[in-house]
DRENFIRO-481999 format. One record per residue (C-alpha): residue number from 0; residue in one letter; z, y, x. Coordinates in steps of 0.25 Angstrom, whole numbers, padded with zeros to 4 digits, always signed. Layout:
residues N
    nr   rest      up   north    east
   NUM      A       Z       Y       X
...
***
This chain:
residues 422
    nr   rest      up   north    east
     0      X   +0000   +0000   +0000
     1      X   -0003   +0014   +0005
     2      X   +0008   +0023   +0005
     3      X   +0001   +0035   +0012
     4      X   +0003   +0044   +0000
     5      X   +0018   +0043   +0002
     6      X   +0018   +0049   +0016
     7      X   +0021   +0063   +0011
     8      X   +0031   +0058   +0001
     9      X   +0046   +0054   +0001
    10      X   +0042   +0040   -0003
    11      X   +0034   +0038   +0010
    12      X   +0045   +0027   +0015
    13      X   +0046   +0020   +0001
    14      X   +0037   +0008   +0006
    15      X   +0048   +0005   +0017
    16      X   +0059   +0005   +0007
    17      X   +0051   -0004   -0002
    18      X   +0049   -0014   +0009
    19      X   +0064   -0013   +0012
    20      X   +0067   -0016   -0003
    21      X   +0058   -0028   -0003
    22      X   +0064   -0034   +0009
    23      X   +0078   -0032   +0004
    24      X   +0074   -0038   -0010
    25      X   +0068   -0050   -0002
    26      X   +0080   -0053   +0006
    27      X   +0089   -0050   -0006
    28      X   +0082   -0059   -0015
    29      X   +0086   -0071   -0006
    30      X   +0100   -0066   -0005
    31      X   +0101   -0065   -0021
    32      X   +0099   -0080   -0022
    33      X   +0113   -0082   -0015
    34      X   +0124   -0079   -0025
    35      X   +0135   -0077   -0015
    36      X   +0127   -0067   -0007
    37      X   +0133   -0053   -0008
    38      X   +0119   -0046   -0006
    39      X   +0107   -0049   -0015
    40      X   +0094   -0043   -0019
    41      X   +0098   -0028   -0022
    42      X   +0107   -0028   -0010
    43      X   +0097   -0032   +0000
    44      X   +0086   -0023   -0006
    45      X   +0096   -0011   -0004
    46      X   +0100   -0015   +0010
    47      X   +0085   -0015   +0014
    48      X   +0083   -0002   +0008
    49      X   +0095   +0003   +0015
    50      X   +0090   -0002   +0028
    51      X   +0077   +0006   +0027
    52      X   +0085   +0019   +0022
    53      X   +0095   +0018   +0033
    54      X   +0083   +0017   +0044
    55      X   +0076   +0029   +0037
    56      X   +0089   +0037   +0038
    57      X   +0091   +0033   +0052
    58      X   +0077   +0037   +0056
    59      X   +0078   +0050   +0049
    60      X   +0091   +0054   +0055
    61      X   +0088   +0048   +0068
    62      X   +0101   +0041   +0068
    63      X   +0103   +0025   +0068
    64      X   +0116   +0026   +0061
    65      X   +0111   +0026   +0047
    66      X   +0104   +0012   +0050
    67      X   +0116   +0007   +0058
    68      X   +0126   +0011   +0047
    69      X   +0118   +0006   +0036
    70      X   +0118   -0008   +0043
    71      X   +0133   -0007   +0044
    72      X   +0135   -0003   +0030
    73      X   +0126   -0014   +0024
    74      X   +0133   -0025   +0033
    75      X   +0147   -0020   +0029
    76      X   +0144   -0020   +0014
    77      X   +0139   -0034   +0014
    78      X   +0150   -0040   +0022
    79      X   +0160   -0032   +0013
    80      X   +0154   -0039   +0001
    81      X   +0156   -0052   +0007
    82      X   +0170   -0049   +0011
    83      X   +0174   -0044   -0003
    84      X   +0170   -0057   -0010
    85      X   +0175   -0068   -0001
    86      X   +0173   -0082   -0007
    87      X   +0174   -0095   +0000
    88      X   +0164   -0101   -0010
    89      X   +0153   -0091   -0006
    90      X   +0140   -0098   +0000
    91      X   +0136   -0085   +0007
    92      X   +0146   -0081   +0017
    93      X   +0139   -0068   +0019
    94      X   +0134   -0068   +0033
    95      X   +0119   -0071   +0029
    96      X   +0119   -0061   +0018
    97      X   +0125   -0050   +0027
    98      X   +0115   -0054   +0038
    99      X   +0103   -0053   +0028
   100      X   +0107   -0040   +0023
   101      X   +0108   -0034   +0037
   102      X   +0094   -0039   +0040
   103      X   +0089   -0033   +0027
   104      X   +0095   -0019   +0031
   105      X   +0088   -0020   +0045
   106      X   +0075   -0024   +0038
   107      X   +0076   -0012   +0029
   108      X   +0078   -0003   +0042
   109      X   +0067   -0009   +0050
   110      X   +0057   -0006   +0038
   111      X   +0060   +0009   +0040
   112      X   +0056   +0008   +0054
   113      X   +0042   +0002   +0051
   114      X   +0045   -0013   +0053
   115      X   +0041   -0017   +0039
   116      X   +0034   -0030   +0042
   117      X   +0045   -0035   +0051
   118      X   +0055   -0032   +0041
   119      X   +0048   -0039   +0030
   120      X   +0046   -0051   +0039
   121      X   +0061   -0051   +0043
   122      X   +0065   -0050   +0028
   123      X   +0056   -0062   +0025
   124      X   +0063   -0070   +0036
   125      X   +0077   -0066   +0032
   126      X   +0074   -0070   +0018
   127      X   +0069   -0084   +0023
   128      X   +0081   -0086   +0031
   129      X   +0090   -0082   +0019
   130      X   +0083   -0091   +0009
   131      X   +0082   -0104   +0018
   132      X   +0097   -0105   +0021
   133      X   +0098   -0120   +0017
   134      X   +0085   -0124   +0025
   135      X   +0090   -0116   +0037
   136      X   +0103   -0123   +0037
   137      X   +0096   -0136   +0035
   138      X   +0088   -0134   +0048
   139      X   +0100   -0131   +0056
   140      X   +0107   -0144   +0051
   141      X   +0094   -0152   +0055
   142      X   +0094   -0146   +0069
   143      X   +0103   -0153   +0079
   144      X   +0108   -0148   +0092
   145      X   +0096   -0154   +0099
   146      X   +0087   -0145   +0090
   147      X   +0095   -0132   +0092
   148      X   +0095   -0135   +0107
   149      X   +0080   -0136   +0107
   150      X   +0078   -0123   +0100
   151      X   +0088   -0116   +0110
   152      X   +0080   -0122   +0122
   153      X   +0067   -0116   +0116
   154      X   +0074   -0103   +0116
   155      X   +0078   -0105   +0130
   156      X   +0063   -0108   +0134
   157      X   +0058   -0096   +0126
   158      X   +0068   -0085   +0128
   159      X   +0075   -0088   +0141
   160      X   +0065   -0095   +0150
   161      X   +0052   -0089   +0146
   162      X   +0056   -0074   +0147
   163      X   +0060   -0076   +0162
   164      X   +0048   -0082   +0167
   165      X   +0038   -0074   +0174
   166      X   +0025   -0071   +0167
   167      X   +0015   -0071   +0178
   168      X   +0004   -0080   +0183
   169      X   +0008   -0088   +0196
   170      X   +0003   -0099   +0205
   171      X   -0011   -0105   +0207
   172      X   -0021   -0100   +0197
   173      X   -0010   -0091   +0192
   174      X   -0008   -0101   +0181
   175      X   +0007   -0102   +0182
   176      X   +0014   -0092   +0173
   177      X   +0029   -0096   +0171
   178      X   +0030   -0088   +0158
   179      X   +0017   -0093   +0152
   180      X   +0021   -0107   +0156
   181      X   +0034   -0106   +0149
   182      X   +0028   -0099   +0137
   183      X   +0020   -0111   +0135
   184      X   +0032   -0120   +0136
   185      X   +0039   -0111   +0126
   186      X   +0027   -0112   +0117
   187      X   +0026   -0127   +0117
   188      X   +0041   -0129   +0116
   189      X   +0041   -0120   +0104
   190      X   +0030   -0127   +0097
   191      X   +0037   -0140   +0100
   192      X   +0051   -0135   +0096
   193      X   +0045   -0131   +0082
   194      X   +0041   -0145   +0080
   195      X   +0053   -0151   +0086
   196      X   +0063   -0144   +0077
   197      X   +0054   -0146   +0065
   198      X   +0054   -0161   +0068
   199      X   +0069   -0161   +0069
   200      X   +0070   -0153   +0056
   201      X   +0061   -0162   +0047
   202      X   +0070   -0174   +0048
   203      X   +0065   -0188   +0049
   204      X   +0058   -0190   +0035
   205      X   +0046   -0181   +0035
   206      X   +0031   -0183   +0034
   207      X   +0022   -0188   +0045
   208      X   +0014   -0176   +0045
   209      X   +0026   -0167   +0048
   210      X   +0031   -0176   +0059
   211      X   +0017   -0176   +0065
   212      X   +0016   -0161   +0065
   213      X   +0030   -0158   +0071
   214      X   +0029   -0170   +0081
   215      X   +0016   -0164   +0085
   216      X   +0022   -0150   +0087
   217      X   +0033   -0156   +0096
   218      X   +0026   -0167   +0104
   219      X   +0014   -0175   +0099
   220      X   +0016   -0185   +0110
   221      X   +0031   -0187   +0107
   222      X   +0027   -0189   +0092
   223      X   +0016   -0199   +0096
   224      X   +0026   -0207   +0104
   225      X   +0037   -0207   +0093
   226      X   +0028   -0212   +0082
   227      X   +0020   -0221   +0091
   228      X   +0033   -0229   +0094
   229      X   +0037   -0228   +0079
   230      X   +0023   -0234   +0075
   231      X   +0026   -0245   +0085
   232      X   +0040   -0248   +0080
   233      X   +0037   -0248   +0065
   234      X   +0025   -0251   +0058
   235      X   +0031   -0243   +0046
   236      X   +0029   -0230   +0054
   237      X   +0015   -0234   +0060
   238      X   +0007   -0225   +0050
   239      X   +0017   -0214   +0051
   240      X   +0016   -0214   +0066
   241      X   +0001   -0213   +0066
   242      X   +0001   -0200   +0057
   243      X   +0012   -0193   +0064
   244      X   +0006   -0196   +0078
   245      X   -0008   -0191   +0073
   246      X   -0002   -0178   +0066
   247      X   +0007   -0175   +0079
   248      X   -0006   -0176   +0087
   249      X   -0014   -0167   +0078
   250      X   -0002   -0157   +0078
   251      X   -0005   -0155   +0093
   252      X   -0018   -0148   +0090
   253      X   -0011   -0138   +0081
   254      X   +0000   -0136   +0091
   255      X   -0011   -0133   +0102
   256      X   -0018   -0123   +0093
   257      X   -0005   -0116   +0090
   258      X   -0001   -0116   +0105
   259      X   -0015   -0111   +0109
   260      X   -0014   -0100   +0098
   261      X   -0002   -0095   +0105
   262      X   -0006   -0096   +0119
   263      X   -0021   -0093   +0119
   264      X   -0026   -0089   +0105
   265      X   -0040   -0085   +0111
   266      X   -0043   -0100   +0113
   267      X   -0041   -0104   +0098
   268      X   -0055   -0102   +0094
   269      X   -0060   -0113   +0104
   270      X   -0047   -0122   +0103
   271      X   -0045   -0122   +0088
   272      X   -0058   -0129   +0084
   273      X   -0056   -0140   +0094
   274      X   -0041   -0142   +0090
   275      X   -0045   -0141   +0075
   276      X   -0056   -0151   +0077
   277      X   -0046   -0161   +0083
   278      X   -0036   -0158   +0072
   279      X   -0046   -0160   +0060
   280      X   -0051   -0173   +0066
   281      X   -0036   -0178   +0068
   282      X   -0032   -0174   +0054
   283      X   -0043   -0182   +0048
   284      X   -0037   -0195   +0054
   285      X   -0023   -0191   +0053
   286      X   -0025   -0189   +0038
   287      X   -0030   -0203   +0036
   288      X   -0018   -0209   +0042
   289      X   -0008   -0199   +0035
   290      X   -0014   -0203   +0021
   291      X   -0011   -0218   +0025
   292      X   +0003   -0215   +0029
   293      X   +0013   -0219   +0018
   294      X   +0025   -0211   +0016
   295      X   +0037   -0214   +0024
   296      X   +0052   -0211   +0021
   297      X   +0057   -0212   +0035
   298      X   +0048   -0205   +0045
   299      X   +0056   -0203   +0059
   300      X   +0054   -0190   +0066
   301      X   +0051   -0192   +0081
   302      X   +0061   -0188   +0091
   303      X   +0055   -0178   +0100
   304      X   +0061   -0172   +0113
   305      X   +0065   -0157   +0112
   306      X   +0053   -0149   +0116
   307      X   +0062   -0137   +0121
   308      X   +0070   -0144   +0132
   309      X   +0069   -0136   +0145
   310      X   +0065   -0149   +0152
   311      X   +0054   -0151   +0142
   312      X   +0049   -0137   +0142
   313      X   +0049   -0136   +0157
   314      X   +0041   -0149   +0158
   315      X   +0031   -0144   +0149
   316      X   +0030   -0131   +0157
   317      X   +0029   -0138   +0170
   318      X   +0018   -0147   +0164
   319      X   +0011   -0135   +0158
   320      X   +0011   -0128   +0172
   321      X   +0006   -0140   +0179
   322      X   -0006   -0142   +0169
   323      X   -0009   -0127   +0170
   324      X   -0010   -0127   +0185
   325      X   -0018   -0140   +0186
   326      X   -0027   -0135   +0175
   327      X   -0030   -0122   +0182
   328      X   -0032   -0129   +0195
   329      X   -0041   -0140   +0190
   330      X   -0049   -0129   +0182
   331      X   -0051   -0121   +0195
   332      X   -0056   -0133   +0204
   333      X   -0062   -0141   +0193
   334      X   -0066   -0132   +0182
   335      X   -0063   -0136   +0168
   336      X   -0064   -0151   +0171
   337      X   -0051   -0149   +0179
   338      X   -0044   -0143   +0167
   339      X   -0049   -0154   +0158
   340      X   -0044   -0165   +0167
   341      X   -0030   -0158   +0166
   342      X   -0031   -0157   +0151
   343      X   -0034   -0172   +0150
   344      X   -0022   -0176   +0159
   345      X   -0012   -0166   +0154
   346      X   -0016   -0168   +0140
   347      X   -0011   -0183   +0141
   348      X   +0004   -0179   +0140
   349      X   +0004   -0164   +0135
   350      X   -0007   -0156   +0128
   351      X   +0001   -0143   +0128
   352      X   +0001   -0141   +0143
   353      X   -0014   -0142   +0144
   354      X   -0016   -0133   +0132
   355      X   -0007   -0122   +0137
   356      X   -0013   -0123   +0151
   357      X   -0027   -0122   +0145
   358      X   -0023   -0110   +0136
   359      X   -0016   -0103   +0148
   360      X   -0029   -0105   +0157
   361      X   -0037   -0100   +0146
   362      X   -0029   -0087   +0145
   363      X   -0029   -0085   +0160
   364      X   -0044   -0086   +0159
   365      X   -0045   -0098   +0168
   366      X   -0051   -0107   +0156
   367      X   -0062   -0104   +0146
   368      X   -0058   -0107   +0132
   369      X   -0067   -0119   +0130
   370      X   -0060   -0125   +0143
   371      X   -0046   -0123   +0138
   372      X   -0050   -0129   +0124
   373      X   -0056   -0141   +0131
   374      X   -0044   -0143   +0140
   375      X   -0035   -0142   +0128
   376      X   -0043   -0152   +0120
   377      X   -0044   -0162   +0131
   378      X   -0029   -0161   +0133
   379      X   -0027   -0164   +0118
   380      X   -0037   -0176   +0118
   381      X   -0030   -0181   +0130
   382      X   -0017   -0180   +0124
   383      X   -0022   -0187   +0111
   384      X   -0027   -0199   +0119
   385      X   -0014   -0200   +0127
   386      X   -0006   -0201   +0114
   387      X   -0015   -0211   +0109
   388      X   -0013   -0220   +0121
   389      X   +0002   -0218   +0119
   390      X   +0001   -0223   +0105
   391      X   -0007   -0235   +0109
   392      X   +0003   -0239   +0120
   393      X   +0016   -0235   +0114
   394      X   +0012   -0239   +0099
   395      X   +0002   -0249   +0094
   396      X   -0013   -0250   +0093
   397      X   -0013   -0247   +0078
   398      X   -0005   -0234   +0079
   399      X   -0015   -0230   +0091
   400      X   -0027   -0233   +0083
   401      X   -0023   -0225   +0071
   402      X   -0018   -0213   +0079
   403      X   -0031   -0213   +0086
   404      X   -0039   -0211   +0074
   405      X   -0033   -0197   +0073
   406      X   -0030   -0194   +0087
   407      X   -0044   -0198   +0092
   408      X   -0050   -0190   +0080
   409      X   -0042   -0178   +0085
   410      X   -0047   -0179   +0099
   411      X   -0061   -0181   +0094
   412      X   -0060   -0169   +0086
   413      X   -0056   -0161   +0098
   414      X   -0067   -0167   +0107
   415      X   -0078   -0164   +0097
   416      X   -0073   -0150   +0095
   417      X   -0073   -0147   +0110
   418      X   -0088   -0152   +0110
   419      X   -0092   -0143   +0098
   420      X   -0084   -0130   +0100
   421      X   -0083   -0129   +0115
***
């Protein structure tokens, strides 16, 4: 809406107060549902308006005391309301409502200073946190000490180790950048941690599709090993294991697309058709076996190692640095053929390392886009056949044959796309 006609009017700032009112009503609507809360729809709306008004007075008088005093008054009023009506049977002790109303006041204030979009986003987040109280408590109960330690370890990797590492290119071919290397560790650990925590939260009786997706986010190799052993020990889980393994390995392609979008978005026009072709081919075969999968009431979730342990993260960082060096060295002395050899070898055990290496060299201008895409594709294909070998030797021939229908189709789709698009 165009408010230019209000510029010379006393109502010029009316849209700001209208936004504050809307934010207060949104948060207050949720609090109104709680009968023991001492602040509801009208109170939150008035507090948001008061926050904008206090910010306006502070700016016009060039004094922060209007804003500070307003915050103190609002907090004191709400706390006093709870103190006057102590009741042991109350389900709302007041702390959440007090915190919410203080946030509401602050949102009203920042609207005056022009951060309207931020205020609206924070208001929505605040309302979500208030509304999903039961679900959030359930999450904390399902997460054990091991899971909380994983989250804290990821925080250490991201906010303690990463900032202190120097961000400059060092060593042969100027490929070693400690900050960039550890940033890749953080990226992979973050994606893995998301799947790891989600896998812990869903319990042990969920669909094969969900287990395959989350297992692929954490570690497709680990998921393949877990369900290969499961199919060998019990014929009952054979069909389930096939579907979970195939979905987990398809998720790798989605994972690589996400990582590439973060690290090097310029390569996506070349990379996405190749990964998408493999994904579509694999989905076709996986869909067939999923349709044949009868429902199970007891689907075990795989036990997968914590992806954020310092030793695990450091091991991946070292592997990434080694692959990065050899890829640059062999590319220098043997051209693209040297890089492709590294991709085939390193892809056997870890497709992330060669993917990040190729993206890094592409960003440095040492690789063309088609060379980087080819290296990533060869790493994926190598990884697929390596895992098929694991299924054959650790499982049984029947599992390997059925998994091969989807996994080989994925590899064929990637290979065909390389020939067509590159």
